[in-house]
C-alpha angles and dihedrals in degrees: 000000000000118000125193113230117201126209136193115208121207110192126190131166138212123195132019118287093208112135111242091345107061132068118306092250131039114195129196120189128188132184110204128192127098094194090062097042097110093044091051092047093050090047093055090047088052091049090054091050093048096050120111089231135056112263117163101163131026121000112229119188093210090059095053115109124209136013095262092063094049091044092051091051093049092047091050094047092046089061095054121100096233141124116239118197121191126192113189119190125193099218092198089069097049116118116210114243120189111247093240089059096053 
């Protein structure tokens, strides 16, 4: 019996992907699992409520102040049943390829 598994992919980036002009590293992160979508969403809403600062929209790591906020986020995420995929690119080793050759 074949079952179709569905996934939601949440992609965020850190760094600048510019070749030889951006940050040294460009990082993409994805959390994948449709079955856990509501749980993940509620967890991030709870994180925003628990922060010692007022965040109503997107949560940006670089804007977080203080170790307790970052620790609380990491502890919350570590308890979630999710798959986290990180792709880290060293932008100093990227070779430019013309778009018509990709």
